[in-house]
C-alpha positions in Angstrom: 164.9 -94.2 46.0 162.4 -95.3 43.3 162.8 -98.8 42.0 163.9 -99.3 38.4 160.4 -100.2 37.2 158.9 -97.1 38.9 161.6 -94.9 37.6 161.1 -96.2 34.0 157.3 -95.7 34.3 157.8 -92.1 35.6 160.3 -91.4 32.8 157.9 -92.7 30.2 155.0 -90.6 31.6 157.2 -87.5 31.5 158.2 -88.3 27.9 154.5 -88.7 27.0 153.6 -85.3 28.4 156.5 -83.7 26.6 155.4 -85.3 23.3 151.8 -84.2 23.8 153.0 -80.6 24.4 155.1 -80.7 21.3 152.0 -81.8 19.3 149.4 -79.5 20.8 151.3 -76.3 21.5 151.8 -75.1 17.9 148.0 -75.2 17.2 147.3 -73.4 20.5 149.9 -70.8 19.8 148.6 -70.2 16.3 145.1 -69.8 17.6 146.2 -67.4 20.4 148.1 -65.4 17.8 145.0 -65.2 15.5 142.9 -64.1 18.5 145.4 -61.2 19.1 146.7 -62.7 22.3 150.3 -61.9 21.4 152.0 -62.5 24.7 150.2 -65.8 25.3 151.0 -66.9 21.8 154.7 -66.1 22.2 154.7 -67.9 25.5 153.2 -71.0 23.9 155.8 -70.9 21.1 158.6 -70.6 23.7 157.2 -73.6 25.6 156.9 -75.5 22.4 160.6 -74.9 21.6 161.6 -76.3 25.0 159.4 -79.3 24.5 160.7 -79.7 20.9 164.3 -79.7 22.2 163.5 -82.4 24.8 161.7 -84.5 22.1 164.6 -84.2 19.8 167.1 -85.3 22.5 164.9 -88.3 23.3 164.5 -89.2 19.6 168.2 -88.9 19.0 169.0 -91.1 21.9 166.5 -93.7 21.0 167.5 -93.9 17.3 171.2 -93.8 17.9 171.0 -96.4 20.6 168.9 -98.9 18.8 170.3 -98.4 15.3 173.8 -98.1 16.6 173.6 -101.3 18.6 172.1 -103.2 15.6 174.9 -101.9 13.3 177.6 -102.7 15.9 176.3 -106.3 16.3 176.2 -106.8 12.5 179.7 -105.3 12.2 181.1 -107.6 14.8 179.6 -110.7 13.1 180.8 -109.5 9.7 184.3 -108.8 11.0 184.5 -112.2 12.7 183.4 -113.9 9.5 186.0 -112.1 7.5 188.7 -113.0 10.0 187.7 -116.6 10.0 187.6 -116.8 6.3 191.1 -115.2 6.1 192.4 -117.6 8.7 191.0 -120.6 6.9 192.5 -119.4 3.5 195.9 -118.9 5.2 195.8 -122.3 6.8 194.8 -124.0 3.5 197.6 -122.3 1.7 200.1 -123.5 4.3 198.6 -126.9 4.2 198.9 -127.1 0.4 202.7 -126.4 0.7 203.2 -129.6 2.8 204.0 -132.6 0.6 204.4 -135.2 3.4 201.7 -137.8 3.1 202.8 -140.4 5.6 201.0 -140.5 9.0 202.7 -139.7 12.2 202.4 -143.3 13.4 204.1 -144.6 10.2 207.0 -142.2 10.6 207.4 -143.0 14.3 207.4 -146.7 13.5 210.1 -146.3 11.0 212.2 -144.2 13.4 211.8 -146.9 16.1 212.7 -149.7 13.7 215.9 -147.8 12.6 216.9 -147.2 16.2 216.4 -150.9 17.0 218.5 -151.9 14.0 221.3 -149.7 15.1 221.2 -151.1 18.7 221.3 -154.7 17.3 224.3 -154.0 15.1 226.3 -152.2 17.7 227.8 -155.5 19.1 229.0 -156.4 15.7 230.5 -153.0 15.2 232.4 -153.5 18.5 233.7 -156.9 17.3 234.8 -155.3 14.0 235.6 -151.8 15.2 238.5 -151.6 12.8 236.2 -152.1 9.8 233.7 -149.3 10.7 233.6 -146.2 8.6 232.5 -142.7 9.0 230.4 -142.9 5.9 228.0 -145.4 7.5 227.7 -143.3 10.6 226.9 -140.2 8.5 224.3 -142.1 6.5 222.6 -143.3 9.7 222.6 -139.8 11.2 221.2 -138.3 7.9 218.3 -140.9 7.9 217.5 -140.0 11.5 217.4 -136.3 10.7 215.1 -136.9 7.7 212.7 -139.0 9.9 212.7 -136.3 12.5 211.9 -133.6 10.0 209.2 -135.7 8.4 207.7 -136.3 11.8 207.6 -132.6 12.6 206.1 -131.9 9.2 203.4 -134.6 9.6 202.5 -133.2 13.0 202.2 -129.7 11.6 200.1 -131.0 8.8 197.7 -132.7 11.2 197.5 -129.5 13.3 196.7 -127.4 10.2 194.0 -129.8 9.2 192.4 -129.6 12.6 192.6 -125.7 12.6 191.0 -125.6 9.1 188.2 -127.8 10.2 187.6 -125.7 13.4 187.6 -122.4 11.4 185.2 -123.8 8.8 182.9 -125.2 11.5 182.9 -121.8 13.3 182.3 -120.0 10.1 179.3 -122.2 9.2 177.6 -121.3 12.5 177.8 -117.5 11.8 174.9 -115.8 9.9 175.5 -114.7 6.3 176.3 -111.1 7.1 178.9 -109.3 4.9 178.5 -105.7 6.0 177.5 -104.1 9.2 175.2 -101.5 7.7 174.0 -102.6 4.2 171.4 -99.8 4.0 174.0 -97.1 4.4 176.5 -98.8 2.2 174.1 -99.3 -0.6 172.7 -95.8 -0.4 176.2 -94.3 -0.6 177.0 -96.5 -3.6 173.8 -95.5 -5.4 174.4 -91.8 -4.7 177.9 -92.0 -6.0 176.8 -93.9 -9.1 173.8 -91.7 -9.8 175.9 -88.5 -9.5 178.6 -89.9 -11.7 181.1 -89.6 -8.8 180.3 -86.0 -8.0 178.6 -86.9 -4.7 180.8 -89.0 -2.5 179.1 -89.8 0.7 180.4 -92.4 3.1 178.2 -95.0 4.9 178.8 -93.0 8.1 177.4 -89.9 6.4 174.3 -91.8 5.4 174.0 -93.1 9.0 174.0 -89.5 10.3 171.3 -88.5 7.8 169.2 -91.5 8.8 169.5 -90.5 12.5 168.6 -86.9 11.7 165.6 -87.9 9.6 164.3 -90.3 12.3 164.7 -87.5 14.9 163.3 -84.5 13.0 160.3 -86.0 11.2 158.5 -87.2 14.3 159.2 -83.9 16.0 157.2 -82.1 13.2 154.0 -83.7 14.3 152.9 -80.6 16.2 153.4 -78.4 13.1 151.5 -80.9 10.9 148.7 -81.0 13.5 148.6 -77.2 13.4 148.2 -77.3 9.6 145.5 -79.9 9.9 143.6 -77.8 12.4 143.9 -74.7 10.2 142.6 -76.6 7.2 139.7 -78.0 9.3 138.8 -74.5 10.5 139.0 -73.1 7.0 136.8 -75.9 5.6 134.2 -75.3 8.3 134.2 -71.6 7.4 133.7 -72.4 3.7 130.9 -74.8 4.5 129.1 -72.2 6.7 129.5 -69.5 4.0 128.2 -71.7 1.2 125.1 -72.7 3.2 123.9 -69.1 3.4 123.0 -67.1 0.2 124.9 -63.9 -0.3 123.5 -60.5 0.6 122.7 -59.3 -3.0 121.0 -62.6 -3.7 118.8 -62.3 -0.5 117.9 -58.7 -1.5 116.9 -59.8 -4.9 114.7 -62.5 -3.4 113.0 -60.0 -1.1 112.5 -57.6 -4.0 110.9 -60.3 -6.1 108.7 -61.3 -3.2 107.5 -57.7 -2.9 106.8 -57.4 -6.6 104.8 -60.7 -6.8 101.5 -59.2 -5.6 101.6 -56.4 -8.2 102.2 -59.0 -10.9 99.2 -60.9 -9.7 97.0 -57.8 -9.7 98.0 -56.9 -13.2 
């Protein structure tokens, strides 16, 4: 088996030969047809069609791969930036709805102080058990519940702040890309605006047209080369014809030369 480098070189050589055939064959076929070699001219055109098909396939693959990969990479970055921006906005909105300003350490300290106070007064409550009331117990439980809720809210607030900072830091590292294919998007918008809404092409339609143009135009090099060869041959024929005087003019010159001795004798 051939190594990858050798296989790539062989494939490049084959592609170069096919491209040369696609460029040279139209001129050769046209010249054969002008020289009345009909069968040879038809054979040259047939070979050119095969070479043209292979060239179009290679051009389509190259354009679609490179442009498609570039657009896919930009689309991925734009989608990630949009997602991060949406996440950051959602986290900020949730953070704005939290009114708790105390730190987690402050709330935990107050909860620990309340628990210590209740433990210190438990002996007194045992000595005066008859004087204890349910109202005091309910108030103590309500305070504990408030502190626990405040502690959970404060922890959630700190977690939201950390998530917002992480999302903003990640968003700052991404390139400023808003769309995956700005060329196709802007071309579709301009066509829609210029036609007053009568032509509605999507960016994907513009992408297809771009791939088609990048595929077909290079494949027309053979036809353009044929036209150039025809113009060059026509120009040479005109140059050769203009360098020689026409037949009546040459006859008139010879006639004048024959008459010149008579004019001298007279």
